[in-house]
Phi, psi and omega in degrees: 000124186271139174231172174214163186269120181268166172291140182295143177218120182269173177291319175299321178296316179301315176301317186290326182275333182274327174065027177225133176296153183243006188303326183284348181292143192292310190249088182297335185296334179292346185268353181291129179085136177266128184275140176247011180224178179303144186227086184268176178298136181281074187248160181304139180243161179284125182282159184295324179206169184302138185267144172274333185232151177252339185208164178236140165238115186254114177271098187262122178256095184290138170115338177096082179295154183277119177291323183283002177248359187232285185240001183242082182295122183234094178303321183295330171296321177290318180297316181263025181306133175088352178269160173293149173294128190276014178212173191288144172277168178303145176303316178250122183234157178290319182207161177288141179232163185257228187277172175302138181236108178295155181286138181284355185251147168273157177246148173221156177271145187225150167075179179286340178283343182062037179285139176276134176221144182279168178290359174289336185238059180296334184274314174303325190293339176294342184251019186298335184283358172251001185253147174246111183275128176250104186269001185232034175288139179208153178236201185230351185235128186272356179257148184309309189300311178293324184285321175300312175301316183301313185290322186276330189235344185090359184224137178256005183218346181243152177282108181239157179295149180284159184292335170298318178295316176308310180299320176295317178301311184292320191243348181072190184254153176275353183226164182257344192244358176230164181291159174277348187214115180238133180239117186268122180048058177285161174268142175270356178279166171045062178109327177055227184299340176298333181291339177230017179275174182253355180046246176270355172286159177309138189301336182299340187268358178292163179279154178260109184285136170243106180080195182208154180299334182281353178245149179298156190286351174298339179259009177282078183212161174292124174282153177062027187288335180240142184245112182280351182269314187246144176279169181302315183296322177290317173300323177298317181297309177302317178296319181300317183297312178304311182299320179295328177285324177293317179302322176297314186290330175298312183300328184276332191241012179075188186289125174227096190294334174295316181289322175298326179292326180291313183301316179297324176293324181285327178296314180298318182297320179298315179295321181301336181299335177260336182265321182296314178300322177297317182292332181270352189281097175288346178298343177285348181277151178285160172300330176297320183285321176298321177295321180300321183273354173086027179289346179264004181244128180300331178284320184258355196285332182294304178290328173294332175292315178297318182293322180294313175308319179300309182304316181291328173292323178292321183287344178259011170095012174293124199285312183228124183234122171254138181234123183253124173262116183213066178305110189301332185270329187246304192049204180251019189262065188277077172289337178218165179045051188303314185298311179296313182298305177297329175295309184290319180301307178306314181305321183285333188254338194294309181298310177306317181292319176298320178300316182295318183292312175297319182290320173298322186288324181285337177274356178073024180261343185293331178303319185248014173242121180269122172264135179236125179238138171158174174243192194279341174193183176255207180232159176287147172294338180273153173288149179289130184063223179235113175081013184277163176261068180201169177224148185268176178291139177219097177275359186283343183175121184207177180246133163234168177214155173237157172218156182064204167050025171098009172269160177290125180280147179071024195245138172249119183247129175079177180197151167263175178301179185293344174253352181086027182270306183244142178295138182231304190266134179046048184309128178242098174295160175307323176297321174299315178303315176296316185296321181292323174300309184301316183304316178297338179269001181085023183241128175277114187299336174280343178262342180277084187234161180214122180281128180214132178053040174082010179216161177267127180257154170212164180302324183265018178055244180241020189232187173095135170217156184280131173269091184290351179291342179268356185284135177289000000 
């Protein structure tokens, strides 16, 4: 993709030259960040090869769910509960751990695939024959901040574009009236906006946050989407005047891609005033659908609303949708009181996730929608400290899963050791996860590059390979 270096354009300069206030515009989030590169129209792009998936819904479980208590059944761990780990622990650990800690939950086999799932996820368990389990994912950072950035951007120490921004950049949007990348109730902790930002990519590819993890999902909406003062026709006249003045400025001062980008962003914001309220209006859903997602249950209603919004955005052509579960009191970070914490977290997400899978399938959307589930790392099979009921961070080996979008259904890829500490078979680094995800979308991770600061950058940096074994 060809880019060029534009003349700088600050927000102050734009306001001075436009001479028109922007307060009435719907999407102020689109104004975040100054672009230092070319900023083209967010239009559909041609994939590198035929895609298996058109869009992604990322179900992010912040804090690190325990794989050995959810989807990675380890009979040996149960057998040796309380015994010392019979091999060396990682050289770098987040905290000291003690002996082996068996799972307090029972596992059962489900579906024709016979997949083992713990009693924490009875609803998701009914969909195992649509799920491709990735049991050998591993990363490099045992702390939340670095691990979140690694998962979201491919880098744990530099500011890089998020994977949603890369996908938006590589494929463009499927719609004219909504953003290409939406993140619902994201967390501002551990990297914050960097986890959905565009960094040095053009600013239009960044994620648009709806709400925040510390507030209920009923507040996950675009602010200022309605203008009580001016009608749509009046706003159109104002916008046309502003655009005319800005176009004159472009003609007098040559190509300024940042100003061109602002013009396009304002146009999208104007169109969103009619489309975004409709997309977020859950009153259009049937009572059956609302109940299926758990909106009538106090335990599931918050995450259920996020999952239902994700489906509505997906069917309206939003390319990348992230849904974050980050209970600010509990999260999935159970260094202690594992049973109470994971029980609460799973109860909040199990039913809504199952509803999303079933809803997409019955609507014929699961085939071209890729679902990605997981956290920034897993948990240790050893207890936190000595004798506690908790687990420490474990990036050495953990489970994520995909569904739909061209992956093998009812498939198990890779494995950790007999206790679940280290990835061993078909090891899938985070870079491999990204490369495989891009491949499913028709993008070659080595060709999806952007020149910045004198070098070509990509989501997978100089690493990553596609795990073709999981392709349907």
